[in-house]
C-alpha positions in Angstrom: 0.0 0.0 0.0 2.8 2.5 0.9 4.5 1.7 -2.4 1.4 2.4 -4.4 0.7 5.6 -2.5 4.3 6.8 -3.1 4.0 6.1 -6.8 0.7 7.9 -7.1 1.8 11.1 -5.6 3.6 14.1 -7.2 6.8 13.5 -5.2 7.7 10.7 -7.5 8.2 13.2 -10.3 11.0 14.9 -8.4 14.0 13.0 -9.7 12.4 12.6 -13.2 11.7 16.3 -13.4 15.1 17.2 -12.3 16.7 14.6 -14.6 17.2 17.2 -17.4 19.1 19.4 -15.0 21.2 16.9 -13.0 24.3 18.5 -11.4 27.7 16.9 -11.6 28.8 15.6 -8.2 32.0 17.6 -8.5 29.9 20.6 -7.5 30.0 19.4 -3.9 33.5 20.8 -3.8 32.1 24.3 -3.9 30.7 23.9 -0.4 32.4 24.0 3.0 31.5 20.5 4.2 32.8 19.1 7.5 34.2 15.6 7.2 31.2 13.9 8.7 28.8 15.8 6.3 30.9 14.8 3.3 30.9 11.2 4.5 27.1 11.3 4.8 26.9 12.6 1.2 29.1 9.8 -0.1 27.1 7.2 1.8 23.9 8.6 0.4 25.3 8.5 -3.1 26.4 4.8 -2.6 22.9 3.9 -1.5 21.5 5.6 -4.6 24.0 3.7 -6.8 22.9 0.4 -5.1 19.2 1.4 -5.8 19.7 1.9 -9.5 21.8 4.9 -10.5 24.4 7.3 -8.9 22.2 10.3 -8.3 22.2 12.0 -4.9 18.8 13.0 -3.7 17.4 14.6 -0.5 15.7 11.3 0.3 19.0 9.4 0.2 20.5 12.0 2.5 17.7 11.4 5.0 18.4 7.6 4.9 22.1 8.2 5.4 21.5 10.4 8.4 19.2 7.8 10.0 21.6 4.9 9.2 24.5 6.9 10.7 22.6 7.0 14.0 23.0 3.2 14.4 26.8 3.4 14.2 29.1 4.0 17.2 30.7 6.9 15.3 27.3 8.5 14.5 26.9 11.8 16.2 24.1 12.7 18.7 22.0 14.4 16.0 21.9 11.2 13.9 21.2 9.1 16.9 18.4 11.4 18.0 16.8 11.5 14.5 17.0 7.7 14.2 15.4 7.3 17.6 12.6 9.8 16.8 11.7 8.2 13.5 12.1 4.5 14.4 10.5 4.8 17.8 7.4 6.4 16.3 6.9 3.6 13.7 9.9 1.7 12.5 7.7 -0.4 10.1 6.3 2.7 8.4 9.7 4.2 8.0 11.2 1.0 6.5 8.1 0.6 4.3 8.4 4.2 2.9 12.1 3.8 2.4 11.7 0.5 0.5 8.9 2.0 -1.6 11.1 5.0 -2.5 14.1 2.8 -3.4 11.8 0.6 -5.5 10.4 3.7 -7.3 13.9 5.1 -7.7 15.1 1.9 -9.2 12.2 1.9 -11.7 12.7 5.6 -12.5 16.4 5.0 -13.2 15.6 2.1 -15.5 12.9 4.1 -17.4 15.1 7.2 -17.9 16.2 7.9 -21.4 19.6 9.1 -20.2 20.4 7.3 -17.0 23.2 9.0 -15.2 26.4 6.9 -15.5 28.6 9.5 -13.7 27.8 10.4 -10.1 25.5 13.4 -10.0 22.9 15.1 -7.8 19.5 16.6 -8.2 19.4 20.5 -8.3 17.8 20.5 -4.8 21.1 19.3 -3.3 23.2 22.4 -4.2 20.3 24.6 -3.1 20.1 22.8 0.2 23.8 23.0 0.8 23.8 26.7 0.1 21.1 27.1 2.8 23.1 24.9 5.1 26.2 27.2 4.6 24.0 30.1 5.7 23.1 28.3 8.9 26.8 27.4 9.5 28.1 30.9 9.1 31.8 30.9 8.7 32.1 27.3 9.9 32.0 24.2 7.9 28.6 22.6 7.3 28.0 20.0 10.0 25.2 17.4 10.0 22.9 19.6 12.1 23.2 22.4 9.5 22.5 19.9 6.7 19.4 18.4 8.4 18.0 21.9 9.2 18.5 22.9 5.6 16.9 19.7 4.3 13.9 20.3 6.5 13.5 24.0 5.7 14.4 24.3 2.0 11.5 25.5 -0.2 11.9 25.3 -4.0 10.5 28.0 -6.2 6.8 28.3 -7.2 5.4 25.3 -9.0 8.3 23.0 -8.0 7.8 19.6 -6.4 8.4 19.2 -2.6 11.8 17.8 -1.9 11.7 14.0 -1.3 12.9 14.1 2.3 10.0 16.4 3.3 7.5 14.3 1.5 8.8 11.1 3.1 8.7 12.6 6.5 5.1 13.8 6.0 4.1 10.2 5.3 5.3 8.8 8.6 4.9 9.6 12.2 5.6 11.9 13.8 5.3 13.9 10.6 7.3 16.7 9.0 6.3 19.6 11.2 7.1 18.0 14.5 10.5 16.8 13.2 11.1 20.4 11.9 10.3 21.9 15.3 12.5 19.4 17.2 15.6 19.5 15.0 15.6 23.3 14.5 17.0 23.4 18.0 20.1 21.3 17.2 22.3 24.2 16.1 20.5 25.9 13.2 17.4 28.1 13.0 15.5 27.4 9.8 12.7 29.8 10.5 15.0 32.7 10.8 17.0 32.1 7.6 14.1 30.6 5.5 13.9 33.6 3.1 17.6 33.4 2.2 17.2 29.8 1.1 14.4 30.3 -1.4 15.3 29.2 -5.0 
């Protein structure tokens, strides 16, 4: 049921719609990413590659943040996010994740020009630019990345970023997660206007 719901909603057009404007992964070098944040991006890209094609999306960044919370080296933010999502309804989270990965695999297979070189959707550079604003002069840490992922709003008529859609489908929901994790070192509500694309 979750898979069918995911396929029937507008969010599934995100990667396909962005496909014509995929951004080379080398663009990540433009951003001041802390080592842990860079590692999260690489893990998310590897998960995308395993799911069908090497395209970094906001959804795979969410999965990487949650997975990192299960590791001894995962920071307190990732552990807290994992606990919040899995304690609410682990089966729903895993179901939505599986449905997204299944859709992604199918979308990659149907694409006329499947990316063979690592790339990312246009939302990723926009999110990272917002995260840099939250970080100020410092490097982008995972808490800045998560705050930007939760707060980023694309331009009029654009599709909601995948991470926000996925969180809206599972308990506790997007807004409670936004409120809770805004207190982890970034203030999305204050800087929201600077992040509009």
